[in-house]
N, C-alpha and C positions, 0 to 999 in steps of 0.2 A: 523604656525598652522599645526598640523599633518593632513595627508590625511584621507578621509573617509574610514572606514573599509570595506574590500571586502568580509567579511565572508558571508553576505547573498547571494551574486551573484557569488561567486568564482566557485562553482560547475557548474553553467550554462555556464559561460565563458569558463571554461576548456573543457566542452563538445563541444562547438562551435569550439574552436581551434583544439581540437583533431579530430573533424569531418572534418577538412580541410579548414575551413573558414580563409582567410588571409587578406581580405580587411579591413583596419582599419575603414573606414567610415561605412561599413556594421556592423562591430562589435559595433561601437559607437552608431549606431542607435538602437541596442538592449538594450542599457542602457542609456536612455535619461536623467536620473538624475545624470549622471557622465560626466566629461569633456572628450573631444576627446583624449587629451594627456594621461589622466589616463587610459582609456581603451586601448590605443595603447601600453603603457608601460607594463601594466599588461599582455596583450596578448603575448608580446614578452617574458616576464619572463616565462609564461606557456610553450611557444614553446621550450625555452631552457631547461626547466625542463623535458619535454617529451623526448627531444633528449638525455639528460644525462641518462635517464632510459632506453634508447635503444628502445623506442616505436616509431612507425611511426607517422608522422604528421597527417596522416589520418587513422582512425580506420574503417575498413570495416566489417560489420556483414554479415557472410555467412549463408548458410542453417544450420538448427538445426541438430546436430549429436547425435545419440542415444548412451548411454553408453554401453560398452561391458561387460557383466557379465559372460563371459566364454561360453563354449560349451552348447547349449541347450540340454535337454534330447533327447536321440535318439528316444524315443517313447513318445507320450503325455500320460498324466495320464489316466488310464483306470478306470473310476468311477465304472462300473459294476464289474470289477475285485476286486476293494477294497471292495465292498459290499459282493462279494463271500467270500473274506477272513474273513470278520466279521461274516458272517453266520457260517462258519466253526468253528471259534473260539468260538462263543456262543453255538454252538451245542455240543462242547466237554467240555464246562465249567462245573465244578461240582457245582450244585445248592443245595446240600444236606442241607446246613444250612438254606435255605429259603423255605423248604417244609412246606405245611400247613396241612399235614396229618401224623398221627402216629397210631400205633397199639400196644397195650400192652396186653399180655396174662397172666392171673393168674390161675394156676391150683389149684382148691380147690373144696371140697364137702360141704363147709360151707359158709354161707354168709360172706361178707366182708364189711367194711365201709371205705369210702374215705372222708377225710377232704378237703373241698374246701376253700382255704385260700389265702390271698393276703395282700399287703400293710402292711408288718411288719415294714418297715422303720427302720431296724436295724441300729443303730448308731446315731439316732436322740435323742435329749434331751427330746422330748415330747412323748416318747413311754412307755407304761405300760409293763415293762420288767418282772415283776412278773407274769402277766397273760401269756405273751409269753412263759416264762419258764415252766409254768404248762402245756401248750398245747404241747410243744416240749417233755416234759417228758412223757406225756400220749401217744403221738404218738409212742415214742420209746419203751414204756413198754407194751402197750396193744396189745395183739395178734389180728390179723385180721384187724388192723387199718392201713390205708395208707394215703398218702398226695398228693394233687396237688397244686402247687403254680402258681398264675396267676399274678406275677409281683410286682415290688417295694419291693422286699425282703430286699434290703438295701437302705439307705437314699441317700447317695452320693450327698450331697448338694455342689457340686463343681462348679456349674455354674448356679447361680440363684441370682436375684437382688430383691427379695421380703423380707418381714419381716421374712419369714420362714428360711432364711439363716443366722440365728444368729450364731450358730456354732454347730457342731455335737459333741456328747459326745464321739464318737469313730472316729478316723481318717479314711480316705479312705482306707489306708493300712490295718487297723484293721477290717474294714467292709469286705474287700475282703477276709482276712484270715478267718473270721468267716464263710462266705458263702462257701468258699472252704472246710472247715472242716465239715460244716453241710451237704453239698452235698455228700461228701465222706462217712460220717457216715450213713446217711439215705439210700444211695445206697447199702452200705455194709450190712445194716440191712434188705434190701428189702422193704423199706417203701415208697420210693419216686417213683411216677408214671410219672409225667411230670412237666415241668416248662414253663413259658412264659415271654414275654417281659414286661417291665414297663417303664413309663416315667422317674422315678428316676433311676431305675436299668439299663436302657439301653440308653435312649435318652440323658441323661445328659452327659455321656461319649462319645456318638456318636457325640454330638455337639463340644466337646472340643478336642477329640482325634481321631474321625473318626471311632470308632468301639465300639460295646457294650461289656463291660467287663464281664457281666454275661454269655453271650454265650461262651466266651473263658473258663470260669471256668467250666461250665457244660460239654462242649465238646460233646461227643456222649454217655455219661453215661446214660442219660435218654432222651426221646423226649423233644426237646426244640423248642419253636415256637416264631419266631421273628415278627409275625403279627397275622392275624386271624388263629386260630387253629381248627382242627377237629381231634378227637381221637376216635378210637374204643376200648373200654375197653371190653376185652373178658374174660369171666369166663368159664373155661373148667373143667368139673368134671371127676372123675376117669373112667367113662364109655365112655369118649370122646365126650360127648355132650357139645355144646357151647351156651352160652347166650352172645349176642353182644349188648353192650350198647353204642350207638353213641352219642357223645357230641360235641358241637361247643362252642368256647370261644374266648375272647379277653380281654386284660387288660381294655380297654375302647373302646367305639365306639363314633362316631361323634353325636350320638343321646342322648339327656339327657332331663329329665324333673324333676323339683323339686316337681311336683305334683304326680309323679309316679316313684319310684326308679327303676322299672323294664322296663321302657320305651325302653331303649337301647336294652335290651334282646328281647323284643317283635319285635322290628325293625329288629334284627338279623334273627329272624324266618321268617319275611315277605320278607326279602331280601336274604333268604338262597340260592335260585337258582342262584342268581347273584354272591354271595360271595363264594359258594361251589358248582359250577355247576356239578361236577362229584360225589357228595356225596348225599346219601339219607337224608331226613329230620332228624335232630338230635332229640334226646329225652331229651337233656339237653342243655340249652343256658346259659352260665356262663359269668359274667363280674365282674369288681372290680372298683377301682379308686375313687369312690365317698365316700368311708369310712363308708358306712351305709349298714348293712346287710339286705337282704330281699329275699323272695322267694314266688313263687306261683306255683300251679300245675293246669294244664288243662287236662281234660280227666277223665272219670269215671273208666273205666276198666284198669287194670295194663298195658296191651299192648298198650293202647291208651295214657297213661299219658306222658305229656311233662312238665318238670320242668324248671322254670326260676329262676336262682339263682344269687344273688348279694352278693359278699364277703364283710365282714367288714374289720376292721383294728385294729392294736394295738397302733396306733398313736392317743391318746385320749386327749392330752393336748397341742394342737397346736394353737399358737396365730394367725397364718395365717388363719386357718380354723375358729377360733372364730370370726375373723373380717368379713369374707366374706361368710362362709357357715354354721357355727355351728360345734361343735365338732363331730369327728368321734366316732363310737361305735365298741366295740369288737364284732366280729361275725364270726364264722367258721361253716357255714352250712355243715352238713355231710350226705352223701348219703349211704344207705345200699343197696347192690346188692346181688341178689340170683343167685346161679349157676344152680339150678334145674328148674327154671322157670323165665320168663321175668317179673321181679318185682324189682323196685327200689323206695326207700322211702326216703324222705328228713326229717332229724331231725335238730332242731335248734343248737345243740351242739354235739361235739364228745361223751360226757358222756352219753347223751340221746340215741345216736346211739348205744353205747355199751350196754346200758340197753335193747334196742330193740332187739339186736342180741342175748344176753345171758340170759335175764330174770332177771338179778340182777345188782346192782350198781357196779361200778368199785372198790369202797372201800371194797366190799364184795368178790372180786374176789379171794383173798388169802384164 
């Protein structure tokens, strides 16, 4: 009959033999379920195996020895020195792209009108491109008409997992090409005043590529705001007199109410000293994002008036909005500014602003 397998006890017996135990009776006492001869023979085999490997019969564990990783640094890390280095680096870093303030000067003796627009979502399937085309044509053709864009100029549905991401009618490359051309043409025509960030136009590419594509397109051609923005629009007449119209804006705020489209704008005014601590109270607070135009005015006298403006959209047939919010509405509130006195007036459309400035409709201009 074959002998009992040693596999369960072999490691323990090897440790005893390697540790110097040689007495067969002592070893046999450690394994009462095995015979004396079986233990003695197996111990002898282990002793011979250790000898063949050149190992001593007795293994002695000495004191713990630390590993040597080479020469230690001559000087310990100077934490304050590292902080000094970081302070110097941040002090010399160019933060021009992250400024929250801009100043634009227009030299004129006549009133001008500025279209407040956002959420074009160019490239999406659900945009009213005919209406967008008419607004762009009017901007380029009408004298005294200017534009501010407050984000989501392009759709860029490149990172979204909602029903809105069906597919764009224009590829991301085509959307970028359009925006490049639009910015170039409106800057050359002297029509574009400022642009701002949007969740589609900046945050989507920031999530996937780490940078906002629109900021790169705009460069330094016009003031571009990557967060909360504050802009002084200055009208300077031929006599050198200036009217300064301060405005604060953001594509969206963290405040929203379905009961009041301008809730976020009002909260901007309430938190003005926290958000713009170095700027006087604005005379306009402008937001977008919710795709529904609205505005209200507080203050009776022209110098006291504060306008709260919400931009509309051209994305009017959106399944995502239809499911959760209701469809957006076209709306480009337009503000008329006077160079000879502090007076700015909000009109619901650019065409009405043109009529207010000139006294006749655009169709009659020729």
